[in-house]
PDB file with SEQRES, HELIX, SHEET and CRYST1 records, atoms N, CA, C and O in Angstrom:
SEQRES   1 A   76  MET VAL ALA ALA ALA TYR ALA LYS ASP LEU LEU CYS ARG          
SEQRES   2 A   76  ILE ALA PRO ASN ARG VAL GLU ALA GLU LYS LYS ILE GLY          
SEQRES   3 A   76  ASP ILE LEU SER GLY LEU GLN GLU VAL ALA GLU GLU HIS          
SEQRES   4 A   76  ARG ASP ILE ALA THR GLU GLN LEU GLN ALA GLN GLU ASP          
SEQRES   5 A   76  LEU ALA LYS GLU ARG LEU SER LYS GLU GLU GLN LYS CYS          
SEQRES   6 A   76  HIS TYR VAL ASN GLU SER MET ALA CYS PRO PRO                  
HELIX    1 AA1 VAL A    2  ARG A   13  1                                  12    
HELIX    2 AA2 PRO A   16  ALA A   21  1                                   6    
HELIX    3 AA3 ILE A   25  ALA A   73  1                                  49    
CRYST1    1.000    1.000    1.000  90.00  90.00  90.00 P 1           1          
ATOM      1  N   MET A   1     -37.978  18.844 -13.126  1.00  0.00           N  
ATOM      2  CA  MET A   1     -39.195  18.281 -12.564  1.00  0.00           C  
ATOM      3  C   MET A   1     -39.294  16.797 -12.888  1.00  0.00           C  
ATOM      4  O   MET A   1     -39.691  15.991 -12.046  1.00  0.00           O  
ATOM      5  N   VAL A   2     -38.929  16.447 -14.112  1.00  0.00           N  
ATOM      6  CA  VAL A   2     -39.013  15.051 -14.518  1.00  0.00           C  
ATOM      7  C   VAL A   2     -38.059  14.216 -13.683  1.00  0.00           C  
ATOM      8  O   VAL A   2     -38.393  13.103 -13.277  1.00  0.00           O  
ATOM      9  N   ALA A   3     -36.874  14.748 -13.426  1.00  0.00           N  
ATOM     10  CA  ALA A   3     -35.889  14.011 -12.629  1.00  0.00           C  
ATOM     11  C   ALA A   3     -36.391  13.803 -11.211  1.00  0.00           C  
ATOM     12  O   ALA A   3     -36.200  12.728 -10.642  1.00  0.00           O  
ATOM     13  N   ALA A   4     -37.025  14.801 -10.635  1.00  0.00           N  
ATOM     14  CA  ALA A   4     -37.555  14.680  -9.277  1.00  0.00           C  
ATOM     15  C   ALA A   4     -38.664  13.640  -9.227  1.00  0.00           C  
ATOM     16  O   ALA A   4     -38.731  12.856  -8.280  1.00  0.00           O  
ATOM     17  N   ALA A   5     -39.528  13.622 -10.222  1.00  0.00           N  
ATOM     18  CA  ALA A   5     -40.606  12.634 -10.270  1.00  0.00           C  
ATOM     19  C   ALA A   5     -40.033  11.233 -10.428  1.00  0.00           C  
ATOM     20  O   ALA A   5     -40.521  10.286  -9.811  1.00  0.00           O  
ATOM     21  N   TYR A   6     -39.003  11.100 -11.249  1.00  0.00           N  
ATOM     22  CA  TYR A   6     -38.364   9.798 -11.448  1.00  0.00           C  
ATOM     23  C   TYR A   6     -37.714   9.324 -10.149  1.00  0.00           C  
ATOM     24  O   TYR A   6     -37.841   8.157  -9.777  1.00  0.00           O  
ATOM     25  N   ALA A   7     -37.018  10.228  -9.460  1.00  0.00           N  
ATOM     26  CA  ALA A   7     -36.369   9.872  -8.201  1.00  0.00           C  
ATOM     27  C   ALA A   7     -37.396   9.458  -7.159  1.00  0.00           C  
ATOM     28  O   ALA A   7     -37.180   8.493  -6.427  1.00  0.00           O  
ATOM     29  N   LYS A   8     -38.508  10.176  -7.084  1.00  0.00           N  
ATOM     30  CA  LYS A   8     -39.556   9.841  -6.119  1.00  0.00           C  
ATOM     31  C   LYS A   8     -40.131   8.472  -6.439  1.00  0.00           C  
ATOM     32  O   LYS A   8     -40.336   7.665  -5.533  1.00  0.00           O  
ATOM     33  N   ASP A   9     -40.392   8.196  -7.705  1.00  0.00           N  
ATOM     34  CA  ASP A   9     -40.922   6.896  -8.114  1.00  0.00           C  
ATOM     35  C   ASP A   9     -39.932   5.784  -7.788  1.00  0.00           C  
ATOM     36  O   ASP A   9     -40.317   4.717  -7.309  1.00  0.00           O  
ATOM     37  N   LEU A  10     -38.667   6.043  -8.049  1.00  0.00           N  
ATOM     38  CA  LEU A  10     -37.625   5.049  -7.773  1.00  0.00           C  
ATOM     39  C   LEU A  10     -37.534   4.753  -6.282  1.00  0.00           C  
ATOM     40  O   LEU A  10     -37.424   3.593  -5.885  1.00  0.00           O  
ATOM     41  N   LEU A  11     -37.580   5.788  -5.456  1.00  0.00           N  
ATOM     42  CA  LEU A  11     -37.511   5.598  -4.005  1.00  0.00           C  
ATOM     43  C   LEU A  11     -38.715   4.836  -3.470  1.00  0.00           C  
ATOM     44  O   LEU A  11     -38.600   4.094  -2.494  1.00  0.00           O  
ATOM     45  N   CYS A  12     -39.858   5.013  -4.099  1.00  0.00           N  
ATOM     46  CA  CYS A  12     -41.057   4.287  -3.664  1.00  0.00           C  
ATOM     47  C   CYS A  12     -40.947   2.799  -3.973  1.00  0.00           C  
ATOM     48  O   CYS A  12     -41.584   1.981  -3.309  1.00  0.00           O  
ATOM     49  N   ARG A  13     -40.159   2.444  -4.956  1.00  0.00           N  
ATOM     50  CA  ARG A  13     -40.013   1.036  -5.343  1.00  0.00           C  
ATOM     51  C   ARG A  13     -39.036   0.275  -4.445  1.00  0.00           C  
ATOM     52  O   ARG A  13     -39.073  -0.954  -4.383  1.00  0.00           O  
ATOM     53  N   ILE A  14     -38.170   1.002  -3.759  1.00  0.00           N  
ATOM     54  CA  ILE A  14     -37.179   0.357  -2.895  1.00  0.00           C  
ATOM     55  C   ILE A  14     -37.779   0.180  -1.507  1.00  0.00           C  
ATOM     56  O   ILE A  14     -38.273   1.130  -0.900  1.00  0.00           O  
ATOM     57  N   ALA A  15     -37.725  -1.057  -1.018  1.00  0.00           N  
ATOM     58  CA  ALA A  15     -38.259  -1.343   0.321  1.00  0.00           C  
ATOM     59  C   ALA A  15     -37.340  -0.706   1.371  1.00  0.00           C  
ATOM     60  O   ALA A  15     -36.118  -0.804   1.261  1.00  0.00           O  
ATOM     61  N   PRO A  16     -37.917  -0.059   2.381  1.00  0.00           N  
ATOM     62  CA  PRO A  16     -37.096   0.592   3.416  1.00  0.00           C  
ATOM     63  C   PRO A  16     -36.120  -0.360   4.113  1.00  0.00           C  
ATOM     64  O   PRO A  16     -35.008   0.036   4.463  1.00  0.00           O  
ATOM     65  N   ASN A  17     -36.536  -1.618   4.314  1.00  0.00           N  
ATOM     66  CA  ASN A  17     -35.638  -2.548   5.010  1.00  0.00           C  
ATOM     67  C   ASN A  17     -34.407  -2.876   4.152  1.00  0.00           C  
ATOM     68  O   ASN A  17     -33.352  -3.206   4.694  1.00  0.00           O  
ATOM     69  N   ARG A  18     -34.531  -2.790   2.837  1.00  0.00           N  
ATOM     70  CA  ARG A  18     -33.362  -3.013   1.970  1.00  0.00           C  
ATOM     71  C   ARG A  18     -32.370  -1.871   2.099  1.00  0.00           C  
ATOM     72  O   ARG A  18     -31.159  -2.084   2.045  1.00  0.00           O  
ATOM     73  N   VAL A  19     -32.878  -0.673   2.269  1.00  0.00           N  
ATOM     74  CA  VAL A  19     -32.006   0.489   2.446  1.00  0.00           C  
ATOM     75  C   VAL A  19     -31.279   0.389   3.779  1.00  0.00           C  
ATOM     76  O   VAL A  19     -30.083   0.666   3.859  1.00  0.00           O  
ATOM     77  N   GLU A  20     -31.994  -0.004   4.821  1.00  0.00           N  
ATOM     78  CA  GLU A  20     -31.396  -0.134   6.147  1.00  0.00           C  
ATOM     79  C   GLU A  20     -30.355  -1.254   6.184  1.00  0.00           C  
ATOM     80  O   GLU A  20     -29.415  -1.194   6.976  1.00  0.00           O  
ATOM     81  N   ALA A  21     -30.512  -2.267   5.344  1.00  0.00           N  
ATOM     82  CA  ALA A  21     -29.587  -3.398   5.334  1.00  0.00           C  
ATOM     83  C   ALA A  21     -28.252  -3.037   4.680  1.00  0.00           C  
ATOM     84  O   ALA A  21     -27.255  -3.728   4.889  1.00  0.00           O  
ATOM     85  N   GLU A  22     -28.227  -1.981   3.906  1.00  0.00           N  
ATOM     86  CA  GLU A  22     -26.988  -1.573   3.237  1.00  0.00           C  
ATOM     87  C   GLU A  22     -26.001  -0.995   4.250  1.00  0.00           C  
ATOM     88  O   GLU A  22     -26.391  -0.411   5.261  1.00  0.00           O  
ATOM     89  N   LYS A  23     -24.723  -1.171   3.952  1.00  0.00           N  
ATOM     90  CA  LYS A  23     -23.693  -0.594   4.822  1.00  0.00           C  
ATOM     91  C   LYS A  23     -23.672   0.920   4.633  1.00  0.00           C  
ATOM     92  O   LYS A  23     -23.940   1.434   3.547  1.00  0.00           O  
ATOM     93  N   LYS A  24     -23.353   1.605   5.700  1.00  0.00           N  
ATOM     94  CA  LYS A  24     -23.240   3.049   5.627  1.00  0.00           C  
ATOM     95  C   LYS A  24     -21.927   3.415   4.927  1.00  0.00           C  
ATOM     96  O   LYS A  24     -20.921   2.718   5.061  1.00  0.00           O  
ATOM     97  N   ILE A  25     -21.960   4.510   4.186  1.00  0.00           N  
ATOM     98  CA  ILE A  25     -20.787   4.933   3.422  1.00  0.00           C  
ATOM     99  C   ILE A  25     -19.596   5.196   4.335  1.00  0.00           C  
ATOM    100  O   ILE A  25     -18.452   4.960   3.947  1.00  0.00           O  
ATOM    101  N   GLY A  26     -19.857   5.681   5.539  1.00  0.00           N  
ATOM    102  CA  GLY A  26     -18.771   5.934   6.496  1.00  0.00           C  
ATOM    103  C   GLY A  26     -18.052   4.656   6.868  1.00  0.00           C  
ATOM    104  O   GLY A  26     -16.828   4.643   6.996  1.00  0.00           O  
ATOM    105  N   ASP A  27     -18.812   3.566   7.046  1.00  0.00           N  
ATOM    106  CA  ASP A  27     -18.208   2.273   7.376  1.00  0.00           C  
ATOM    107  C   ASP A  27     -17.371   1.756   6.212  1.00  0.00           C  
ATOM    108  O   ASP A  27     -16.282   1.217   6.407  1.00  0.00           O  
ATOM    109  N   ILE A  28     -17.887   1.926   5.018  1.00  0.00           N  
ATOM    110  CA  ILE A  28     -17.161   1.470   3.826  1.00  0.00           C  
ATOM    111  C   ILE A  28     -15.860   2.256   3.669  1.00  0.00           C  
ATOM    112  O   ILE A  28     -14.806   1.673   3.415  1.00  0.00           O  
ATOM    113  N   LEU A  29     -15.935   3.574   3.820  1.00  0.00           N  
ATOM    114  CA  LEU A  29     -14.735   4.399   3.685  1.00  0.00           C  
ATOM    115  C   LEU A  29     -13.719   4.099   4.776  1.00  0.00           C  
ATOM    116  O   LEU A  29     -12.512   4.126   4.532  1.00  0.00           O  
ATOM    117  N   SER A  30     -14.206   3.815   5.975  1.00  0.00           N  
ATOM    118  CA  SER A  30     -13.304   3.453   7.062  1.00  0.00           C  
ATOM    119  C   SER A  30     -12.560   2.168   6.738  1.00  0.00           C  
ATOM    120  O   SER A  30     -11.359   2.054   6.983  1.00  0.00           O  
ATOM    121  N   GLY A  31     -13.281   1.206   6.185  1.00  0.00           N  
ATOM    122  CA  GLY A  31     -12.649  -0.050   5.780  1.00  0.00           C  
ATOM    123  C   GLY A  31     -11.619   0.166   4.692  1.00  0.00           C  
ATOM    124  O   GLY A  31     -10.552  -0.448   4.710  1.00  0.00           O  
ATOM    125  N   LEU A  32     -11.931   1.034   3.746  1.00  0.00           N  
ATOM    126  CA  LEU A  32     -10.980   1.340   2.675  1.00  0.00           C  
ATOM    127  C   LEU A  32      -9.735   2.030   3.224  1.00  0.00           C  
ATOM    128  O   LEU A  32      -8.622   1.787   2.757  1.00  0.00           O  
ATOM    129  N   GLN A  33      -9.932   2.886   4.212  1.00  0.00           N  
ATOM    130  CA  GLN A  33      -8.789   3.571   4.812  1.00  0.00           C  
ATOM    131  C   GLN A  33      -7.880   2.565   5.509  1.00  0.00           C  
ATOM    132  O   GLN A  33      -6.657   2.669   5.423  1.00  0.00           O  
ATOM    133  N   GLU A  34      -8.473   1.594   6.198  1.00  0.00           N  
ATOM    134  CA  GLU A  34      -7.675   0.564   6.865  1.00  0.00           C  
ATOM    135  C   GLU A  34      -6.871  -0.238   5.847  1.00  0.00           C  
ATOM    136  O   GLU A  34      -5.694  -0.525   6.067  1.00  0.00           O  
ATOM    137  N   VAL A  35      -7.502  -0.596   4.742  1.00  0.00           N  
ATOM    138  CA  VAL A  35      -6.801  -1.347   3.693  1.00  0.00           C  
ATOM    139  C   VAL A  35      -5.664  -0.505   3.112  1.00  0.00           C  
ATOM    140  O   VAL A  35      -4.565  -1.014   2.889  1.00  0.00           O  
ATOM    141  N   ALA A  36      -5.922   0.764   2.869  1.00  0.00           N  
ATOM    142  CA  ALA A  36      -4.885   1.649   2.321  1.00  0.00           C  
ATOM    143  C   ALA A  36      -3.713   1.776   3.290  1.00  0.00           C  
ATOM    144  O   ALA A  36      -2.557   1.790   2.868  1.00  0.00           O  
ATOM    145  N   GLU A  37      -4.006   1.869   4.586  1.00  0.00           N  
ATOM    146  CA  GLU A  37      -2.935   1.962   5.583  1.00  0.00           C  
ATOM    147  C   GLU A  37      -2.113   0.676   5.623  1.00  0.00           C  
ATOM    148  O   GLU A  37      -0.889   0.725   5.751  1.00  0.00           O  
ATOM    149  N   GLU A  38      -2.781  -0.473   5.513  1.00  0.00           N  
ATOM    150  CA  GLU A  38      -2.065  -1.750   5.492  1.00  0.00           C  
ATOM    151  C   GLU A  38      -1.159  -1.835   4.264  1.00  0.00           C  
ATOM    152  O   GLU A  38      -0.019  -2.290   4.359  1.00  0.00           O  
ATOM    153  N   HIS A  39      -1.666  -1.401   3.123  1.00  0.00           N  
ATOM    154  CA  HIS A  39      -0.861  -1.409   1.891  1.00  0.00           C  
ATOM    155  C   HIS A  39       0.341  -0.485   2.031  1.00  0.00           C  
ATOM    156  O   HIS A  39       1.444  -0.819   1.599  1.00  0.00           O  
ATOM    157  N   ARG A  40       0.120   0.679   2.637  1.00  0.00           N  
ATOM    158  CA  ARG A  40       1.220   1.616   2.849  1.00  0.00           C  
ATOM    159  C   ARG A  40       2.281   1.000   3.758  1.00  0.00           C  
ATOM    160  O   ARG A  40       3.477   1.120   3.489  1.00  0.00           O  
ATOM    161  N   ASP A  41       1.845   0.342   4.830  1.00  0.00           N  
ATOM    162  CA  ASP A  41       2.795  -0.282   5.755  1.00  0.00           C  
ATOM    163  C   ASP A  41       3.589  -1.391   5.068  1.00  0.00           C  
ATOM    164  O   ASP A  41       4.796  -1.517   5.273  1.00  0.00           O  
ATOM    165  N   ILE A  42       2.911  -2.186   4.259  1.00  0.00           N  
ATOM    166  CA  ILE A  42       3.593  -3.267   3.526  1.00  0.00           C  
ATOM    167  C   ILE A  42       4.611  -2.674   2.554  1.00  0.00           C  
ATOM    168  O   ILE A  42       5.738  -3.160   2.460  1.00  0.00           O  
ATOM    169  N   ALA A  43       4.221  -1.637   1.842  1.00  0.00           N  
ATOM    170  CA  ALA A  43       5.134  -0.996   0.886  1.00  0.00           C  
ATOM    171  C   ALA A  43       6.341  -0.410   1.608  1.00  0.00           C  
ATOM    172  O   ALA A  43       7.462  -0.496   1.108  1.00  0.00           O  
ATOM    173  N   THR A  44       6.122   0.182   2.775  1.00  0.00           N  
ATOM    174  CA  THR A  44       7.220   0.744   3.559  1.00  0.00           C  
ATOM    175  C   THR A  44       8.184  -0.343   4.000  1.00  0.00           C  
ATOM    176  O   THR A  44       9.401  -0.169   3.930  1.00  0.00           O  
ATOM    177  N   GLU A  45       7.637  -1.474   4.460  1.00  0.00           N  
ATOM    178  CA  GLU A  45       8.475  -2.599   4.886  1.00  0.00           C  
ATOM    179  C   GLU A  45       9.281  -3.155   3.711  1.00  0.00           C  
ATOM    180  O   GLU A  45      10.462  -3.471   3.858  1.00  0.00           O  
ATOM    181  N   GLN A  46       8.644  -3.273   2.554  1.00  0.00           N  
ATOM    182  CA  GLN A  46       9.343  -3.783   1.380  1.00  0.00           C  
ATOM    183  C   GLN A  46      10.461  -2.836   0.951  1.00  0.00           C  
ATOM    184  O   GLN A  46      11.551  -3.279   0.588  1.00  0.00           O  
ATOM    185  N   LEU A  47      10.191  -1.550   0.994  1.00  0.00           N  
ATOM    186  CA  LEU A  47      11.208  -0.567   0.634  1.00  0.00           C  
ATOM    187  C   LEU A  47      12.392  -0.649   1.590  1.00  0.00           C  
ATOM    188  O   LEU A  47      13.545  -0.584   1.163  1.00  0.00           O  
ATOM    189  N   GLN A  48      12.108  -0.790   2.881  1.00  0.00           N  
ATOM    190  CA  GLN A  48      13.183  -0.898   3.867  1.00  0.00           C  
ATOM    191  C   GLN A  48      14.012  -2.157   3.625  1.00  0.00           C  
ATOM    192  O   GLN A  48      15.238  -2.127   3.723  1.00  0.00           O  
ATOM    193  N   ALA A  49      13.340  -3.258   3.309  1.00  0.00           N  
ATOM    194  CA  ALA A  49      14.054  -4.513   3.028  1.00  0.00           C  
ATOM    195  C   ALA A  49      14.944  -4.363   1.796  1.00  0.00           C  
ATOM    196  O   ALA A  49      16.070  -4.860   1.780  1.00  0.00           O  
ATOM    197  N   GLN A  50      14.449  -3.686   0.772  1.00  0.00           N  
ATOM    198  CA  GLN A  50      15.251  -3.461  -0.440  1.00  0.00           C  
ATOM    199  C   GLN A  50      16.457  -2.576  -0.142  1.00  0.00           C  
ATOM    200  O   GLN A  50      17.554  -2.826  -0.640  1.00  0.00           O  
ATOM    201  N   GLU A  51      16.251  -1.547   0.668  1.00  0.00           N  
ATOM    202  CA  GLU A  51      17.359  -0.664   1.025  1.00  0.00           C  
ATOM    203  C   GLU A  51      18.414  -1.421   1.830  1.00  0.00           C  
ATOM    204  O   GLU A  51      19.611  -1.252   1.597  1.00  0.00           O  
ATOM    205  N   ASP A  52      17.974  -2.256   2.778  1.00  0.00           N  
ATOM    206  CA  ASP A  52      18.907  -3.043   3.583  1.00  0.00           C  
ATOM    207  C   ASP A  52      19.704  -3.998   2.703  1.00  0.00           C  
ATOM    208  O   ASP A  52      20.913  -4.149   2.883  1.00  0.00           O  
ATOM    209  N   LEU A  53      19.038  -4.636   1.764  1.00  0.00           N  
ATOM    210  CA  LEU A  53      19.716  -5.561   0.860  1.00  0.00           C  
ATOM    211  C   LEU A  53      20.730  -4.822  -0.014  1.00  0.00           C  
ATOM    212  O   LEU A  53      21.835  -5.314  -0.243  1.00  0.00           O  
ATOM    213  N   ALA A  54      20.355  -3.653  -0.494  1.00  0.00           N  
ATOM    214  CA  ALA A  54      21.273  -2.864  -1.317  1.00  0.00           C  
ATOM    215  C   ALA A  54      22.498  -2.456  -0.508  1.00  0.00           C  
ATOM    216  O   ALA A  54      23.617  -2.490  -1.021  1.00  0.00           O  
ATOM    217  N   LYS A  55      22.299  -2.071   0.751  1.00  0.00           N  
ATOM    218  CA  LYS A  55      23.435  -1.706   1.604  1.00  0.00           C  
ATOM    219  C   LYS A  55      24.330  -2.913   1.856  1.00  0.00           C  
ATOM    220  O   LYS A  55      25.556  -2.797   1.848  1.00  0.00           O  
ATOM    221  N   GLU A  56      23.718  -4.069   2.079  1.00  0.00           N  
ATOM    222  CA  GLU A  56      24.481  -5.284   2.325  1.00  0.00           C  
ATOM    223  C   GLU A  56      25.316  -5.651   1.098  1.00  0.00           C  
ATOM    224  O   GLU A  56      26.491  -5.994   1.222  1.00  0.00           O  
ATOM    225  N   ARG A  57      24.715  -5.580  -0.068  1.00  0.00           N  
ATOM    226  CA  ARG A  57      25.447  -5.894  -1.305  1.00  0.00           C  
ATOM    227  C   ARG A  57      26.577  -4.899  -1.524  1.00  0.00           C  
ATOM    228  O   ARG A  57      27.687  -5.282  -1.895  1.00  0.00           O  
ATOM    229  N   LEU A  58      26.298  -3.640  -1.298  1.00  0.00           N  
ATOM    230  CA  LEU A  58      27.317  -2.619  -1.477  1.00  0.00           C  
ATOM    231  C   LEU A  58      28.460  -2.854  -0.505  1.00  0.00           C  
ATOM    232  O   LEU A  58      29.625  -2.700  -0.873  1.00  0.00           O  
ATOM    233  N   SER A  59      28.151  -3.219   0.711  1.00  0.00           N  
ATOM    234  CA  SER A  59      29.190  -3.476   1.699  1.00  0.00           C  
ATOM    235  C   SER A  59      30.059  -4.644   1.271  1.00  0.00           C  
ATOM    236  O   SER A  59      31.280  -4.577   1.415  1.00  0.00           O  
ATOM    237  N   LYS A  60      29.472  -5.708   0.752  1.00  0.00           N  
ATOM    238  CA  LYS A  60      30.246  -6.857   0.287  1.00  0.00           C  
ATOM    239  C   LYS A  60      31.153  -6.462  -0.870  1.00  0.00           C  
ATOM    240  O   LYS A  60      32.311  -6.877  -0.926  1.00  0.00           O  
ATOM    241  N   GLU A  61      30.632  -5.666  -1.788  1.00  0.00           N  
ATOM    242  CA  GLU A  61      31.433  -5.215  -2.924  1.00  0.00           C  
ATOM    243  C   GLU A  61      32.579  -4.322  -2.454  1.00  0.00           C  
ATOM    244  O   GLU A  61      33.701  -4.422  -2.950  1.00  0.00           O  
ATOM    245  N   GLU A  62      32.287  -3.457  -1.503  1.00  0.00           N  
ATOM    246  CA  GLU A  62      33.325  -2.585  -0.964  1.00  0.00           C  
ATOM    247  C   GLU A  62      34.403  -3.407  -0.260  1.00  0.00           C  
ATOM    248  O   GLU A  62      35.590  -3.113  -0.395  1.00  0.00           O  
ATOM    249  N   GLN A  63      34.003  -4.427   0.483  1.00  0.00           N  
ATOM    250  CA  GLN A  63      34.973  -5.284   1.161  1.00  0.00           C  
ATOM    251  C   GLN A  63      35.855  -6.006   0.148  1.00  0.00           C  
ATOM    252  O   GLN A  63      37.070  -6.096   0.328  1.00  0.00           O  
ATOM    253  N   LYS A  64      35.248  -6.516  -0.908  1.00  0.00           N  
ATOM    254  CA  LYS A  64      36.000  -7.222  -1.943  1.00  0.00           C  
ATOM    255  C   LYS A  64      36.977  -6.269  -2.624  1.00  0.00           C  
ATOM    256  O   LYS A  64      38.134  -6.622  -2.853  1.00  0.00           O  
ATOM    257  N   CYS A  65      36.523  -5.084  -2.941  1.00  0.00           N  
ATOM    258  CA  CYS A  65      37.372  -4.084  -3.590  1.00  0.00           C  
ATOM    259  C   CYS A  65      38.529  -3.723  -2.664  1.00  0.00           C  
ATOM    260  O   CYS A  65      39.672  -3.610  -3.106  1.00  0.00           O  
ATOM    261  N   HIS A  66      38.236  -3.547  -1.409  1.00  0.00           N  
ATOM    262  CA  HIS A  66      39.260  -3.202  -0.435  1.00  0.00           C  
ATOM    263  C   HIS A  66      40.296  -4.323  -0.336  1.00  0.00           C  
ATOM    264  O   HIS A  66      41.496  -4.059  -0.262  1.00  0.00           O  
ATOM    265  N   TYR A  67      39.833  -5.560  -0.336  1.00  0.00           N  
ATOM    266  CA  TYR A  67      40.727  -6.715  -0.257  1.00  0.00           C  
ATOM    267  C   TYR A  67      41.629  -6.782  -1.487  1.00  0.00           C  
ATOM    268  O   TYR A  67      42.828  -7.036  -1.370  1.00  0.00           O  
ATOM    269  N   VAL A  68      41.048  -6.552  -2.667  1.00  0.00           N  
ATOM    270  CA  VAL A  68      41.827  -6.574  -3.912  1.00  0.00           C  
ATOM    271  C   VAL A  68      42.865  -5.469  -3.890  1.00  0.00           C  
ATOM    272  O   VAL A  68      44.016  -5.702  -4.259  1.00  0.00           O  
ATOM    273  N   ASN A  69      42.489  -4.283  -3.469  1.00  0.00           N  
ATOM    274  CA  ASN A  69      43.428  -3.156  -3.417  1.00  0.00           C  
ATOM    275  C   ASN A  69      44.568  -3.431  -2.444  1.00  0.00           C  
ATOM    276  O   ASN A  69      45.717  -3.093  -2.728  1.00  0.00           O  
ATOM    277  N   GLU A  70      44.268  -4.033  -1.313  1.00  0.00           N  
ATOM    278  CA  GLU A  70      45.312  -4.361  -0.338  1.00  0.00           C  
ATOM    279  C   GLU A  70      46.253  -5.417  -0.904  1.00  0.00           C  
ATOM    280  O   GLU A  70      47.464  -5.352  -0.689  1.00  0.00           O  
ATOM    281  N   SER A  71      45.705  -6.383  -1.625  1.00  0.00           N  
ATOM    282  CA  SER A  71      46.531  -7.449  -2.203  1.00  0.00           C  
ATOM    283  C   SER A  71      47.507  -6.898  -3.228  1.00  0.00           C  
ATOM    284  O   SER A  71      48.646  -7.356  -3.319  1.00  0.00           O  
ATOM    285  N   MET A  72      47.063  -5.916  -3.996  1.00  0.00           N  
ATOM    286  CA  MET A  72      47.938  -5.324  -5.009  1.00  0.00           C  
ATOM    287  C   MET A  72      49.022  -4.467  -4.366  1.00  0.00           C  
ATOM    288  O   MET A  72      50.158  -4.433  -4.840  1.00  0.00           O  
ATOM    289  N   ALA A  73      48.673  -3.786  -3.301  1.00  0.00           N  
ATOM    290  CA  ALA A  73      49.632  -2.887  -2.661  1.00  0.00           C  
ATOM    291  C   ALA A  73      50.684  -3.656  -1.885  1.00  0.00           C  
ATOM    292  O   ALA A  73      51.843  -3.244  -1.822  1.00  0.00           O  
ATOM    293  N   CYS A  74      50.289  -4.753  -1.305  1.00  0.00           N  
ATOM    294  CA  CYS A  74      51.214  -5.519  -0.472  1.00  0.00           C  
ATOM    295  C   CYS A  74      51.313  -6.939  -1.005  1.00  0.00           C  
ATOM    296  O   CYS A  74      50.513  -7.788  -0.613  1.00  0.00           O  
ATOM    297  N   PRO A  75      52.249  -7.222  -1.869  1.00  0.00           N  
ATOM    298  CA  PRO A  75      52.359  -8.584  -2.403  1.00  0.00           C  
ATOM    299  C   PRO A  75      52.749  -9.557  -1.291  1.00  0.00           C  
ATOM    300  O   PRO A  75      53.475  -9.195  -0.365  1.00  0.00           O  
ATOM    301  N   PRO A  76      52.264 -10.789  -1.392  1.00  0.00           N  
ATOM    302  CA  PRO A  76      52.549 -11.773  -0.333  1.00  0.00           C  
ATOM    303  C   PRO A  76      53.971 -12.256  -0.336  1.00  0.00           C  
ATOM    304  O   PRO A  76      54.345 -13.082   0.497  1.00  0.00           O  
TER     305      PRO A  76                                                      
END                                                                             
């Protein structure tokens, strides 16, 4: 009962126009979802870039190793 009386008193102190001026929770959550999706997309792009770089480095190392092996097998 005390909590209900406190809540009623608190609501009476807040001007209705201040409540209407606040953003709706649905709008806030929608904005957060958009931000989360953007972060996910950025993380996905970064991961892809890292994977591409790793493949490129591995390919260069494999080419070098292949060249060294060929040089040893076939002396000039």
